[in-house]
N, C-alpha and C positions, 0 to 999 in steps of 0.2 A: 804578523809579528812587526812592530814598528821599530825602526832603526833611527839613531840619532846621527846628525851630520857633524863632522869635524872637517873644518876647511883649512888648507894650507894658507899661511899668512900672506901669500902673493895673489890669491884669488881675487881680491878687489882690483888689482891691476890688470887681471886677465879680463875681468868684466868691463873695465873701462874702455876697452878696445873694440867691444861688441856693440852693434846697433841695438837701440832700445827695444824694438819688437822682438828681436831675437833673445834678449835678456829675459823678457817675460816668458817666452817659450821654455828657455833653460830652467827658470825658477819653478814653472809648472812641472816640468819633467822631474826635477829633483823631488818636489813635494809629493807627486802622484805615483811616479814609478820608482824612483830610486830609493826613497825612504820607506816604501811599502814592501817592495820585493827586489832587492838589488841583484839577486842571482838570476832570476828569470828574465829580467828586463836587460840586463847587461851582458855583454859578450866578453869571455876571456881574451886577453891579450897573449902573445907568444914572444919568443926569443928574449931579448933583453928586458921585456916588460911582463915576463911571466910572473903570475901572482896578482896582477892588476886586471881590471876589467874597464870596459868602456861603455858609455851610454851615448847613443847616436841621437842628436837633436838637428835635423836638417843637415847642413853642412859642418856643424860644430859637433865636438866630441867632449864628454866629461870622463876624465880618467880618475878611476877611484880604486880603493882597496877595502875590503870588508875585514873588520877586526872585532869579533864578538858582535855585539849589537850596535856597533858604530860604522859609519860609512865614512871613510877618510878620503875626501876630495882633494886630490893633488893639483890638478890642471883642468882649465876649461878653455878650449881654443879651437880655431878653424882646423879642419882635417888635414890641410896641407902642411901645417907645421906643428901640430900639437904633440906628436910622438917624440921628435928629437928634443922639444923643449921640456917635456916632462922629465926627461933623464937628468937635466941639470937641478932639479928640485930634490933629488936624493941626497945631495951633499949639503943642502942648506938646512 
């Protein structure tokens, strides 16, 4: 089952802060894993992020939600600060 990506409008700013070689790995992970089977490859999040999932790419995380045949990507960032920062995107 193919899914189509929907990106939050601040994703380009997230990617600007990430080194080039990691961006390539993230792009490849989205294309090969996330858009083919987001349920199997991603892990569910808990507590305040319940209903969202994460895909691990090295030390970086892709936070997303599945809505029908769409994968809504909310945040891409380093594991040390991606979770608190994704909460700010709910209000935007």
